VOTOR-344614 format. One line per 8 residues: number of its first residue (from 1); their letters; for each residue x, y, z of N, C-alpha, C, O. Coordinates in steps of 0.001 Angstrom, whole numbers, plus 500000, padded with zeros to 6 digits. Last residue first. Layout:
NUM	A	X,Y,Z,X,Y,Z,X,Y,Z,X,Y,Z; ...
% end
This chain:
259	PAFSINEN	106855,096550,299698,105837,097033,298707,104803,096845,299007,103876,097195,298277; 108754,097800,302898,107667,096585,301971,107310,097327,300727,107425,098550,300657; 111767,099761,302444,110339,099606,302885,109779,098246,302113,110209,097764,301064; 114648,099960,303284,114079,099168,302062,112679,099260,302682,112620,098578,303705; 117555,101950,304223,116260,101482,304442,115566,101085,303323,115752,101744,302300; 121053,101598,304926,119942,102014,303788,118622,101095,303744,118557,099921,303378; 122570,103820,307093,121634,102530,306863,121082,102767,305541,120717,103857,305100; 123229,106040,308276,123672,105414,306852,123143,104327,306404,123323,103948,305247
251	AADDHERA	122387,106319,310898,121983,107323,309783,122207,106935,308498,121509,107382,307588; 123171,103800,311875,121816,103841,311710,121524,104778,310569,120818,104514,309596; 126145,104548,311994,125543,102980,311431,124374,103610,311000,124356,104022,309840; 126069,106435,313991,126366,107062,312532,126001,105640,311533,125606,105805,310379; 125068,105233,316353,124075,106467,315389,124841,106587,314352,124140,106976,313418; 126770,103679,316766,125503,103151,316485,124937,104125,315879,124289,103919,314853; 129088,105766,317240,129406,104489,316286,127887,104196,315755,127632,104382,314565; 127795,106601,319798,128112,107829,318426,128307,106739,317020,127727,106936,315952
243	SIHGLDRM	125523,104531,321038,127005,104827,320816,126729,105948,319730,125733,106112,319026; 122268,105123,322763,123223,104339,321562,124734,105285,321713,124935,106348,322300; 121367,106618,324799,120995,105279,324780,121601,104346,323620,121461,103125,323553; 122568,108933,325284,123456,107825,326075,122783,106531,325780,123231,105473,326222; 121352,111234,324629,120864,110691,326142,121492,109566,326282,121211,108937,327301; 122379,111632,322139,122672,112667,323111,122158,112139,324492,122614,112691,325493; 121295,109438,320895,122732,109370,320980,122994,110263,322519,123516,109875,323564; 118841,109911,320716,119180,108719,321644,120590,108883,321601,121143,108294,322530
235	RELVLRQR	118807,112397,319387,118510,112556,320735,118759,111298,321392,118920,111362,322611; 119829,111002,317024,120313,112241,317516,120323,112318,319177,121265,112311,319970; 117534,110012,316139,118874,108888,316588,119808,110111,317296,120510,109767,318248; 115851,111597,315992,115230,110384,316810,116802,109826,316893,117108,109167,317887; 116889,112738,313521,116595,113620,314908,116425,112807,315972,116856,113253,317036; 116404,111016,311481,117814,111329,312120,117632,112102,313411,118439,111913,314321; 113856,111085,311422,114716,109685,311901,115941,110036,312137,116609,109424,312971; 113291,113544,310224,112768,113091,311774,113319,111837,312005,113143,111514,313179
227	AFLRDRNP	114673,113233,307874,115099,114368,308852,114760,113902,310131,115575,113804,311048; 112824,111122,306875,114484,110554,306903,114884,111961,307937,115506,111602,308937; 110319,112696,306728,110777,111502,307227,112296,111018,307734,112652,110641,308850; 110965,114792,304872,110779,114893,306146,110829,113630,307067,111426,113690,308142; 111404,113016,302280,112537,113706,302874,112257,114048,304541,113070,113701,305398; 108584,112003,301997,109360,111161,302032,111095,111994,303260,111574,111677,304349; 106587,113693,301447,107133,114050,302524,108324,113253,302900,109037,113570,303853; 104440,112455,299437,105681,113429,299296,106480,113912,300106,107283,114700,299604
219	GWPSYLSP	104552,108849,300245,103874,110388,299895,104895,111520,299703,106106,111347,299846; 105345,106614,301726,104900,106668,300034,104450,107935,299860,103664,107925,298913; 106418,107525,304152,107385,106884,303320,106851,107089,301612,107496,107488,300642; 104557,109862,305680,104518,108905,305088,105685,108718,304151,105976,109638,303387; 104527,112249,307510,105803,111547,307310,105947,110389,306503,107032,109813,306421; 101816,113128,307862,102657,114135,307448,104039,113112,307099,104592,113527,306081; 100132,110843,308614,099999,111245,307646,101423,112572,306755,101746,112737,305579; 101695,110298,311253,101599,109137,310213,101535,109499,308801,102245,109031,307911
211	GHSLSVLI	103504,111715,313248,102306,112330,312202,102429,111408,310935,103052,111652,309902; 105002,110135,315320,104880,111549,315470,103464,112236,314407,102642,113062,314804; 105309,107763,313684,104240,107777,314929,103657,109165,315443,102516,109426,315824; 107383,107963,312351,106001,107942,312015,104782,108158,313000,103651,108634,312901; 109559,107876,313986,109142,108932,313530,107981,108947,312719,107572,110057,312376; 109400,105551,314728,109200,106080,315724,108659,107646,314975,107689,108328,315307; 110015,103967,312383,108909,103829,312835,108260,104526,314066,107109,104338,314462; 112899,105050,312119,111565,105471,310933,110088,105213,311848,109227,106084,311975
203	AIEGLTLD	113989,103646,314076,114231,105442,314259,112972,105717,313457,112084,106444,313900; 113977,101079,312998,113087,101394,314638,112973,103232,314477,111973,103894,314757; 115368,101158,311122,113955,100703,310886,113330,101405,312154,112346,102144,312179; 117893,101947,312364,117590,102840,311764,115793,102563,311272,115036,103516,311091; 118369,099474,313839,118320,100321,314565,117702,101653,313692,117006,102423,314354; 116235,096717,312480,117408,097437,312757,117084,098665,313574,115952,098956,313961; 113785,094078,314073,114103,095472,313416,115623,096013,313458,116258,095748,314479; 113184,091906,314809,114091,091876,313501,114342,093147,313349,115149,093457,312472
195	GVKKNFYT	111179,092308,316722,112673,091642,317188,113542,091701,316305,114718,091590,316652; 109066,093075,315546,109658,093964,315960,111045,093465,316278,112011,094206,316093; 109129,091116,311901,108259,090985,313419,109614,091893,314033,110753,091800,313577; 108113,092632,309116,109382,092076,309673,108438,092119,311195,107478,092823,311507; 107730,094499,307012,107205,093047,306746,107958,092038,307741,108350,090922,307400; 107748,097136,306804,109050,096365,306730,108881,095217,306634,109822,094588,306149; 105189,098220,307616,106484,099003,306890,107831,098092,306230,108639,098435,305366; 103649,096344,308578,103321,097004,307289,104322,097318,306518,104539,097027,305342
187	ESAAAIGY	105346,095268,310305,104969,094291,309450,104275,094959,308513,104141,094339,307458; 105473,097582,312268,106729,096798,311832,106533,095784,310483,107478,095563,309725; 102756,097844,312807,103405,099008,312047,104761,098276,311475,105061,098412,310290; 102011,096118,314393,101474,096099,313328,102333,096941,312155,102473,096680,310960; 103758,096517,316688,104113,095727,315839,102982,095310,314263,103190,094470,313388; 102828,099244,317715,104528,099175,316829,104720,097566,316166,105591,097327,315329; 099859,100271,316665,100738,099487,317542,102020,099195,316562,102182,099014,315355; 098061,100118,313769,097598,100668,315290,099050,099663,316089,099092,098437,315978
179	ANSGYPIQ	097844,101077,310267,098727,100225,311320,098639,100606,312711,099270,101642,312916; 096880,102528,308331,095866,101440,309176,096613,100810,309961,096092,099828,310490; 098587,104255,307425,098415,102824,306636,097472,102069,307615,097445,100842,307512; 099918,104915,311134,099801,105401,309299,099369,104159,308794,099594,103104,309387; 100493,104349,313481,101481,104752,312642,101455,104804,311167,102337,104770,310309; 098449,105132,316428,098575,104969,315126,100044,104928,314488,100855,105599,315127; 098982,103438,319728,098857,104724,318966,098829,104017,317212,099082,102864,316862; 098845,101302,320934,097788,101819,320900,097621,102820,319824,096602,103067,319179
171	NLYLGLIQ	101112,099846,322322,100165,099058,321392,098928,099568,320899,098026,098833,320496; 102454,101959,323203,103034,101108,321989,102245,100351,321141,102343,100129,319934; 100745,102588,325384,100790,103653,324239,101620,102906,322874,101411,103266,321716; 100897,099977,326824,099380,100344,326125,100059,101593,325105,099795,101434,323913; 103892,100541,327235,103042,099203,326880,101787,099468,326358,101649,099075,325199; 103879,102588,329299,104188,102746,327761,104016,101578,326842,104015,101792,325630; 101914,101891,330932,101507,103127,330271,102181,103000,329331,101611,103182,328255; 103618,099811,332232,102215,099364,331627,101932,100783,330647,101720,100520,329463
163	NKTYKKEL	105771,101155,333238,105870,100472,332054,104630,099926,331527,104612,099575,330347; 104569,103197,335005,105088,103614,333887,105314,102404,332782,105080,102617,331592; 101204,101439,336029,102683,101745,336111,103248,102428,335220,102507,102483,334239; 098069,102620,336582,099116,101830,335785,100526,102339,336254,100811,103434,336739; 096820,104681,338246,096255,103318,338404,097381,102497,337846,097753,101594,338595; 097799,107089,338154,097260,106693,339223,097058,105063,339320,097148,104394,340349; 097934,107353,335469,099151,107448,336394,098704,107151,337599,099678,106852,338290; 095463,107702,334660,096162,106693,334232,097231,106261,335201,097398,105123,335640
155	NFALILEK	094773,110392,335829,094137,108950,336744,094546,107752,335996,094136,106686,336454; 096404,111865,334628,096629,111755,336078,095760,110912,336519,095889,110582,337698; 095149,111756,331945,096598,111152,332319,096763,110927,333625,097253,109845,333948; 092612,112766,332832,092618,111095,332407,094062,110614,332486,094367,109498,332908; 093402,115533,333109,092508,114774,334118,092905,113012,333974,093362,112269,334843; 094445,116154,330666,095255,116223,331625,094704,115359,333085,095409,114740,333883; 092388,115817,328649,093774,115047,328538,094376,114932,329794,094831,113847,330153; 090723,117822,329764,090165,116211,329953,091268,115119,329558,091238,113939,329908
147	LKRIPTRE	092139,119784,329017,091826,119804,330191,091083,118232,330429,091091,117738,331556; 092013,119651,326165,093599,119599,327045,093103,119443,328625,093898,118901,329392; 089088,119979,325849,089622,118715,325468,091218,118597,325851,091700,117464,325846; 088916,122947,326419,088345,121623,327011,088992,120299,326851,089377,119645,327821; 090580,124082,324626,091032,124164,326261,090265,122847,326856,090774,121960,327542; 091401,122178,321466,090437,123056,322416,091017,122799,323696,091695,121821,324011; 091728,120538,319214,092748,121383,320128,091889,122669,320359,091744,123718,319731; 091015,116981,318519,090982,118434,318307,091606,119522,319506,091888,119113,320632
139	DTLFAKKA	091608,114391,318543,092680,115215,318242,092200,116888,318015,092871,117772,317483; 089641,112768,321134,089412,113227,319825,090867,114197,319361,091117,114906,320336; 090168,110312,323376,089565,111728,323159,089734,111532,321917,089951,110416,321445; 090959,107589,324190,089840,108031,324999,089303,109137,324056,088095,109091,323822; 093537,106944,322853,092644,105910,323571,091286,106679,323592,090449,106201,322826; 094451,109562,322233,094704,108650,321563,093393,107308,321808,092566,106933,320976; 094743,110731,324907,094254,111256,323848,093835,110582,322947,092679,110858,322625; 096256,108760,326729,094845,109441,326944,093916,110145,325691,092691,110087,325585
131	LQQTITSG	098686,108937,325201,097650,107716,325271,096653,108048,326093,095901,107074,326060; 099538,111546,325574,099023,111287,324406,098430,109803,324214,097784,109508,323209; 099732,111149,328463,098738,112579,327795,098531,112014,326318,097386,112021,325867; 101822,109971,328714,100616,109660,329582,099455,110324,328903,098311,109868,328913; 103999,111197,327345,103337,109960,326689,102187,109475,327497,101530,108556,327008; 102687,114850,327385,103948,113702,327983,103439,112464,327162,102530,112639,326351; 102914,117636,325141,102471,116630,326003,103154,115459,326258,104065,115038,325544; 103333,119967,324005,103826,119602,325084,103431,118541,326018,103545,118503,327244
123	GQVISANK	102414,121169,321290,101511,120717,322550,102249,120364,323596,101490,120508,324555; 102598,123881,319203,103135,122645,319904,102270,122390,320889,101467,123211,321332; 100867,125490,317944,101955,124767,317002,102692,123819,317608,103362,122999,316979; 097850,127131,317996,098319,125876,318814,099102,125220,317570,098599,124665,316593; 098524,130881,317547,098138,129661,317263,098393,128259,318039,099326,128351,318837; 100666,132987,317911,098868,133084,317925,098246,132073,317406,097279,132360,316702; 103246,132718,318067,102444,132306,316756,101129,132462,316705,100440,132177,315725; 103597,133228,321011,104247,133763,319793,103633,133649,318228,103658,134571,317413
115	LNVVAARV	101499,131229,322069,101600,132861,322039,102345,133732,320974,101884,134642,320286; 103273,128808,321474,101785,129136,320983,101293,130683,320895,100817,131221,319896; 105244,129231,322905,105293,129216,321511,104212,129518,321028,104082,130420,320199; 104189,129251,325612,104911,130316,324833,105077,130420,323487,105070,131500,322895; 103246,126761,325566,102386,127608,325802,103003,129250,325206,102386,130108,324574; 105270,125074,325489,104402,124976,324545,103736,126272,324666,103719,126914,323615; 106345,125667,328347,107304,126225,327025,106401,126188,325705,106599,127050,324848; 104238,125196,329760,104712,126430,330059,105634,126956,328866,105743,128115,328466
107	ISRWDFAP	104555,122066,329332,103338,122801,329345,103541,124467,328951,103028,124924,327929; 107293,121512,330002,106817,121470,328758,105661,122141,328249,105583,122676,327143; 107053,121878,332693,108137,122442,331754,107863,122774,330566,108032,123869,330029; 105083,120115,333494,104677,121532,333844,105968,122401,332752,105688,123437,332148; 104213,117263,332241,105494,117834,332844,105270,119741,332313,105305,120315,331225; 101828,114569,333875,102146,116208,332797,103379,116708,333219,103696,116652,334407; 102428,112745,335708,101353,112511,334443,101435,113561,333463,101109,113378,332290; 105295,113299,336905,104039,112748,337156,103296,112633,335351,103777,112478,334228
99	HEYFGSDE	108941,112422,335756,107666,113580,335738,106397,112379,336400,106459,111150,336414; 110561,110365,335128,110885,110767,336318,109807,111960,336448,109924,112520,337538; 109880,108711,332792,110141,107745,333964,110315,108897,335326,110224,108439,336465; 109933,110837,330887,108879,110112,331077,109045,109151,332833,108222,109150,333749; 111666,112701,329831,111547,112361,331130,110396,111714,331751,109958,111961,332875; 111601,112676,326999,112579,112046,327714,112519,112177,329206,113465,111681,329817; 109247,112056,324805,108962,112280,326409,110233,112121,327128,110101,111329,328061; 109633,111421,322357,108359,111917,322867,108503,112761,323888,108062,113907,323970
91	IAITAKKI	112168,110910,322070,112337,111993,321072,110532,112371,321358,110035,113340,320785; 112911,108979,323937,113954,109853,323448,113381,111075,322538,114061,112077,322319; 110686,107369,324065,111028,107832,324880,111840,109099,324847,111585,110091,325530; 111650,105856,321271,110014,106774,321533,110220,107262,322764,109542,108277,322606; 113926,104835,322074,113799,105606,320748,112414,106428,320816,112287,107575,320387; 113511,103116,324240,114118,103980,324310,113912,105055,323252,113723,106203,323654; 111666,101274,322558,111035,101619,324159,112101,103218,324272,111536,104307,324371; 113198,100172,320884,112010,100728,320579,111499,101842,321743,111062,102985,321613
83	LDPIEEFP	115125,098703,322457,115609,100580,321649,114402,100750,320956,114508,101720,320205; 114234,096868,323730,114301,098060,324624,114762,099227,323525,114738,100434,323761; 111393,095327,322037,112938,095641,322123,113306,096859,322815,112713,097896,322514; 108605,093750,323706,108985,094999,323091,110477,095369,322784,110830,095978,323795; 108376,091854,325474,108738,091359,323906,109004,092500,323038,109493,092407,321912; 107274,092925,327627,108310,092340,327886,109101,091919,326459,110312,091699,326435; 104700,093714,326750,105650,094858,327138,106795,094241,327097,107642,094897,326491; 103039,091757,324241,103508,092149,325716,104819,093161,325895,105767,093218,325112
75	ILSRKEEG	101205,093218,321405,102600,092358,321955,103020,093037,323657,103205,094178,324080; 098844,093083,318833,098936,093131,320156,100231,092742,320820,100322,091518,320734; 098108,094395,316122,098658,093292,316699,099325,093758,318140,100152,094646,318345; 096144,095713,313376,096536,095661,314824,097162,094512,315456,096549,093469,315226; 094495,097699,311156,095585,096588,311301,096417,096745,312600,097187,097675,312842; 091252,098657,311062,092331,099196,312299,093271,097378,312012,092906,096286,312446; 088937,097891,309856,089674,099517,309735,090717,099692,310400,091227,100812,310432; 089850,094832,309752,088782,095610,309532,089638,096883,309387,090773,096924,308912
67	HIEYLLVG	091873,092323,308041,091457,093077,309352,090512,093790,308608,090247,093669,307412; 094285,089752,307456,092997,090010,307178,092522,090915,308243,092664,090498,309392; 096971,089060,305504,096407,089678,306505,095371,089820,306588,094998,090187,305474; 099049,086418,303670,097959,087353,303840,097793,087852,305131,098377,087238,306023; 101830,085824,304514,100990,085572,302960,099921,086865,303011,100036,087975,302492; 104797,086179,306018,103268,086519,306184,102847,086345,304954,103630,086793,304116; 107234,083482,306928,106508,084680,305914,105151,084607,305717,104442,083649,305409; 107260,081886,308924,108057,082901,308969,107897,083766,308076,108362,084889,308269
59	GARDYIKS	105732,079196,309023,105674,080110,310275,106696,081116,309807,107326,081276,310852; 106405,077515,307321,107276,077636,308008,106830,078150,309259,107274,077795,310351; 104012,077677,305396,104054,076404,306607,105361,076291,307503,105543,075340,308264; 103343,081106,306050,103687,079738,305198,103742,078786,306277,103605,078898,307495; 100394,082830,307496,101918,082179,307351,102386,081221,306324,101521,080530,305785; 097715,084940,308339,098162,083384,307555,099526,083471,306918,099724,084137,305901; 096064,086505,310637,097744,086468,309878,097276,085033,309334,096569,084222,309932; 093687,088828,311500,094029,087449,311534,095338,087667,310357,095530,088574,309547
51	SQAVKRSD	094386,091843,314179,094168,091249,312966,094447,089881,312508,095489,089452,313004; 092244,092130,316954,093419,091813,316304,093202,091642,314919,092106,091353,314440; 090461,094117,318789,090470,093456,317824,091590,093384,317080,092017,094399,316529; 090637,094103,322824,090931,095022,321250,091095,093763,320125,091663,092702,320382; 088102,093806,324852,088881,092982,323756,089392,094103,322725,088685,094804,322000; 087984,095704,328035,088148,095354,326701,088717,094657,326013,089928,094580,326219; 089342,095658,330705,088287,094677,330437,087721,094606,328769,087133,093617,328332; 091409,097554,330922,091537,095838,331848,090307,095125,330905,090508,094001,330446
43	FATIDPLH	090701,099431,329464,091920,098942,329199,091928,097639,329663,092354,096691,329004; 088410,100626,330980,088106,100186,330029,089497,099453,329291,089136,098773,328330; 089287,101959,332890,089487,100717,333301,089260,099830,332050,089687,098681,331931; 088796,104719,332596,090214,104323,332071,090251,102724,332344,091295,102169,332002; 085873,105821,331277,086165,104966,332333,087668,104435,331690,087766,103881,330595; 085403,109320,329929,085874,107746,329977,086342,107262,331224,086986,107891,332064; 084184,112044,332207,085255,111483,331280,084878,109628,330743,084073,108924,331353; 082181,113174,333343,081802,112791,332308,082955,112347,331755,082816,112190,330542
35	RSIYLFGA	083678,114269,336037,082265,112981,336219,081744,112637,334681,080845,111796,334658; 085273,116279,335079,085832,114842,335642,084790,113764,335783,085025,112562,335662; 083568,118081,334105,084159,117326,333277,084595,116110,333792,084420,115036,333217; 082262,118630,336859,081388,118540,335680,082249,117243,334789,081945,116053,334705; 084732,119687,338114,083789,118375,338672,083069,118037,337647,083224,116842,337394; 085602,121857,336601,086193,120680,336689,085816,119356,337309,086352,118263,337130; 083212,123445,336865,083403,122849,335594,084749,121877,335603,084931,121156,334622; 083321,123984,339833,082437,123178,339126,082802,122603,338035,082807,121373,337978
27	AAFSAGVF	085940,125421,339691,085988,123983,340330,084834,123216,339771,084997,122092,339298; 085406,127380,338302,086297,126344,337710,086421,125409,338321,086952,124418,337820; 083502,128670,339511,083158,127969,338487,084035,127209,337850,083694,126433,336957; 085067,129438,342052,083880,128629,341981,083578,127958,340738,083386,126742,340770; 086961,130953,340970,087388,129520,341391,086241,128551,341499,086245,127353,341217; 085013,133098,340288,085992,132265,339138,086357,131193,339695,086147,130198,339001; 084438,133829,342784,083153,133427,341615,084073,132576,340540,083728,131486,340084; 086660,134597,344128,085928,133526,344518,084754,133043,343318,084380,131880,343167
19	TLAAVLGL	087468,136712,342259,087984,135475,342478,087401,134271,342918,087510,133174,342371; 085339,138196,342749,085391,138061,341625,086327,136899,341525,086020,136042,340696; 085770,138834,345799,084496,138256,345328,084467,137941,343969,083458,137281,343718; 088473,140095,345577,087849,139038,346319,086785,138321,345920,086929,137119,345693; 087913,142528,344111,088580,141565,343431,088525,140024,344582,088557,138916,344046; 085649,143865,346171,085262,143473,344919,086358,142347,344040,085856,141434,343384; 087766,144240,348126,086323,143149,348247,085863,142538,346946,085713,141359,346625; 089137,145979,347041,089908,144835,347202,088714,143827,347697,088886,142613,347587
11	IKLYLHKR	087625,147966,346536,088119,147290,345581,088576,146031,345974,088405,145047,345255; 086804,148635,348978,085774,148335,347987,086409,147458,347438,086118,146270,347583; 089185,149348,350144,088646,148469,350696,087510,147473,349992,087275,146278,350168; 089892,151970,348685,090476,150276,348656,090114,149401,348948,090430,148384,348330; 087681,153450,349655,087468,152839,348238,088826,151741,347864,088782,150892,346974; 088445,153430,352278,087301,153015,352136,087251,152843,350922,086621,151803,350728; 090738,155170,351720,090772,153868,352323,089669,152993,352106,089891,151834,351757; 089391,157876,350617,090467,156833,349518,090858,155336,350330,091254,154402,349632
3	GAM	088374,158491,352881,087614,157966,351449,088224,157140,350753,087886,156034,350332; 090361,159124,354308,089252,157954,354564,088751,157463,353899,088495,156259,353908; 091301,161336,353354,092543,159598,353615,091144,158900,353745,091028,157915,353017
% end
């Protein structure tokens, strides 16, 4: 009996030692990664290159646009229509204003789905995490990149308000066809300013942000784009952002893309 008790104590001590060593390595790795992350204050100091635009004499028709690899037009948060903000939150992160930098429920749900599929098929990232990834990291799917994303997202939420983060997100993310930010996307796909977009067009642009190459209106997956648009509109209706009538009108809207 005494020998068995002694064995139990040894096993318990070994488990405790291994736990301590594992926690120490994890803490050291966390500190190392934290010290080698990009500086999030770059948002305050950097100058984002915007496209040069040439309009007609009246200023209403865009004649030419000169840009490099990125076609970008920055727009203040206050000038972004509420429907764009609501559509983005509805489909990307409905709890954006309630949770901190990350949503544990989404992370656990995504982990379960990924384990079932034996591959990474779902991310569970919040808007803040997506901003951290798009602005500072790559799209590689590795545990280290995910940890970096979580740390950066936490730092972003400490420094910026929710509205500032959403504004940065809508001005930063790619929408395809070299268009970065919602204003450039509006001009690229519909030749319109964001304030002139219809609800159906807004749902299209928000759908494109989820996977620009996957949902391109000029590619073979046009039907998937409109299926995604309907999902955006349904989410907006279910969350009370639009009425059933507005949903139906937008879903049946004739969408015409710029040539």
